[in-house]
N, C-alpha and C positions, 0 to 999 in steps of 0.2 A: 503555427496560428494559434492565437490565444483563445480560450474557451471561456465563455461566460455561464457556467453552470450553476445549478441551484446548490450543489454541494459545496463548491468553491466559495459562493457567496455566502452561505450560512456560516461557514468557517471564519470568513473574513468580519462577518457580522458579530460573531461571538467575541473575537479578538477585540473589536471596538467597544462592545459591552463591558468586557474585563478592563479595559483601558479607562474607561469612564469611572468605573468603581475605584481604580487606582488613583484617578485623579481627584475624585470627591476625598478619599482619604487624606492626600496631600494638601489639597486646598484647605480643607476642614481643619487640619493642623492636628489630626487625632493623635493623642498622647497615649491613650490606653490601647495599644496595638493588640493585646491579647483578647479585646473583646470583639464581637461579631456584627455583622450588619443586623441581625435581628434583635440586638440589644438595642439598637437605635430604631427599630421597627421599620428597617428597610428592606425587611426580606421580601416584601410584595412590591419593591420598586420595578418598574419594567422598563427594559432597556433593549432596543430594536424586538420589542415583541414579546420578550421572555424575563420573566421575574428572576431575582437573585436567586429564591428559594427553588424556582424550577432548574436553576442551572447548579443547583446544590452548594451555592455560596452563602446561603443565608446564615449558615452555623460555622463558616469559615472564620478562622481569626484572620483580622486586618493584616496582621504580620505576615501570616501565611500567603495570603492573596498578593502581597507586595513581593515576596520572595519569589513566589511563583511566576509571577509576571516577568520579572526581571531575568529569570532563568530561560522563559519563553523568548524573550528578546534577544538573548545572546546565547544560542546553543552552541556546544562544542562539537562543530561538524565532524572534526577527526575522530573523535570518540563515537559518534552515531553511526557515520557512514564508513564502515570498517572494511569493505569488501567490495569497492565500486568498480564496474566494468570499464575496460579502457576501449579505444577505438578498435584495437586488434581483436579483442574479445567479441564487439558486436560484428565486425566483419567475419570473424571465424564462424560465428552462429549462423550467420545470413548464409554463408556458403554451403554449410552442413544442411539447412533447410532446403536450399535451392537445387542442389545437385541431384539430378534423377528424380525430381519430385513434381507434384501437380501444381506448384505454385504459379499462377498465371503472372504475366507481364503487365507492369502498369502502362499509361498512355505515354510515358517518358522513357519506357524500355527497362526499367528497373523491375525487380520482383515485387510483387503486391502482397506483401506478408500479412495485410489486414485480414485476408481470408483465414488465416489461422484462428481468428476469433469465432468463426462460425462453423468452419468445416474441418474434418480430418484432413490432414496432408498425406496424399497418397504416392507412393513411389513405384519405379518400374520393377524393383525388386525389393526383397527383405534385407535391409542393411542393419547392422548395429552400430549405432551412433550413440557416442558419448558427449555429453554437454557438461562443461564445467559451470559451477554455480555463477561465475561472472557472465559467462556466455548466455545463461538462462535470464540473468538480470537485464542484459542489453536486449534480448529478444522479447521478453515479457514487457517490458517498457514500450519496445516499438509497436506492439499490437494494441496496447492501452492508448498510446498517442492516436492511433488510427481507428479506433473504436467509433469515433463520432461519425465516422462515413459509412458505417455499416447499420442499415435499418434493423436486422435481426441480431444484433449484438445481445449475448446473454446479460441478464441483470447484473450478475456479479462483476463482469468486466464493465459493464456501463457505469457502476457505482464508482469504480475508481476513475473512470474517464471523467464522470461527472465531479468528481473531487479535484479535478486538475492535477491528479498525482503523476508524477514520474518516479519510476523504479530507480532509486539510488544505490542499492545494495541488496545483493541475497548471499546468505551464507548457510550452507549446509555441512553441520558438523555433528559430533558426538554420537556416531553411529552405535547401535546397542545390539545384543546379542539376538535380540527379538526381531531385528531387521529395521526398527524405526531409527529415525535420525532428528536431531533438532534443526529447525529451520528458522532464520531471521530474515524478514522481508522488510526492507526499509523504503518508505516513499516520501519524497519530498513534495510540498504543495507550496507553490508560489502564490502569495497573496497581495503582492507589491501593488497591484492595481486599485486595491482598496483605499491605499492613500489618495487617489485621485477622486474617488467616489465620496469621501468624507471631507473634501477640501473646504466646503462650504458650511460644514457643521462643527467644525474643530479648529482650534488654533494651529498652526503650522507647527509650533514645538511639541504638540501632543501628536499629530498626525505622523511625525517622523518617528514616534515611538514604536509604531507598529512594524513587527518584523517582516521582512521581505518573504522569508521561508520558514515553515514550520516542517518537521520531520516526524514521521509516524513510524514507529518501530512496531512491527507485528511479530510475536514469536509463537512458534507452533512446533507440533511433531507430525513427521511425515512418515508413511509406510506404504505398502504396495499389497494389493492382495493377488490371490493366485491366477488371475486373469491379466496381471500388469498395470491395473488402473491405480492411480496414486491416491491415497486416502489421506486428507489434511485434518489435524486436530488442533483447534485454537488453545493457546495457553496464556498468553497475555498480549496486551496493546498499550503503548506508551507515547506520549507526546514528548518529542525531544529526548527519549529514553528516560523519561521520569515519570513518577507516579505521583501527582500533587493535585491540589484543588482546581487549577487551571486545566489540567488535562482531563479530569473529571468532567468539568463543565463543558469542554469542547465536544468531547464524546458523546456527551448528552444531546447536545443541539445537533450535531451532525446525525446523529441517530434518528432524531425527532424528523429532521428534514428528509431523511431517506425513507419515511413510512415504515420504520420498524416498531414493532409492537412494544409499547411502553412497558409490558409486564418482563421484557427481556432485559438483561444487562447490557447496556449500550457497547462496552467493550468487547464482550463476547459476540454479540451480534454482528458487529462491524468486522471483527476478526473472522468469524465464519464465512463472511461475504467475501473477505480477501481470499481465504482458503479456498472457497469454492472457485473463485476465479483462477487460482493457480491450477486447482485440479483441472479444469476446462483446458487450459493452455497446455499442459502436460499431455493430457489425454488426445489431444488433436495433433500432437507432435508424433506420438507412437505409444507401444506398450512397453513398462518397464521391465527388464530382464537382461539376460546376457546370453551369449552364443559363442560358439567358435565360427570363425569366418575366414573367408580366402583373402587374398592380397589387396581385394578392392572393397573388403568390408562387408561383402555379401555373406548372409547366415548361410551356414553349411546344415544340410539336411538332416533332421534329428537331433540336432544339438541344441536347440532353443529351449531356455528355462525362463518362465516369466514369474515376476514376484518381486519380493524384497531385496533379492540378491543384486538388483539393479541399481540399488541405493547405497552410495558410498559417500565417505566424507569428500565434500568439495565437488561432487559430480552426480549426474544420473545418467544411467545408460538405457537407451530406448531400442526397441526393434521396430523397424517402420513398418507401415501397413501398405498392403498393395491394393486394397479395394475398400 
């Protein structure tokens, strides 16, 4: 079911604003592309309630704005979404969560995974369960999709739900001696509905220039403390995996609509929200670590070790909770 959230709406409006700027440039036949909106005293021009200066575009060269918009319109999806989960990954992850756990059944008889958003998953025994990064992507995406149905959804996960984000890919790599690893979370945001919303205010040839989907790549470092909790550290965030004037403008508006303090760097603040959401997600699945197990995957007494040893390239191992 499509969501009409303020985060999604502001992202779409931002793209419309940027499209209008590009249109002004083209229609005006600007030849001096190395000049900026402020050269023409357009920095205070408001589009969708936000000035070009507020978007960080007042001092951006017209040439850079055009190049950035064209890049935004035609993302290289294959280069951005590098580790997408398949149906098998999603099914495998669901089976691992469901078997022996407290996950309740939905009205249609299927597991209600939305409870992972708010409550720890409790099992009948301590199991060692290893999730691949593809399985985590499928499951994380599933709980974000279901977040709208939970009144007590944590703010960080609600932020992703409001953005209408779908988790397209998660990659865990580059494990270091200190136990940390790099993580890359790619969220796709579908804004095709905005074409219909602006049909009355823009001609068709301009309306069709708005991309159906943009991709936000979040880069971070993950580690685990001695009690098995995930610790996420933000590194960077990019629109369509590029750091350009359009990306900066989009992050600035999204951060403003999400009530993020203006004193904070928008990319850092948004990246921290995503990291917090991932911490909650992993924390409700279990404690990071390893152990010796019997043939059924049950942890053998006295062999449990919590912490960074449970993070490896391409996977995270969790010891399930029993209460």
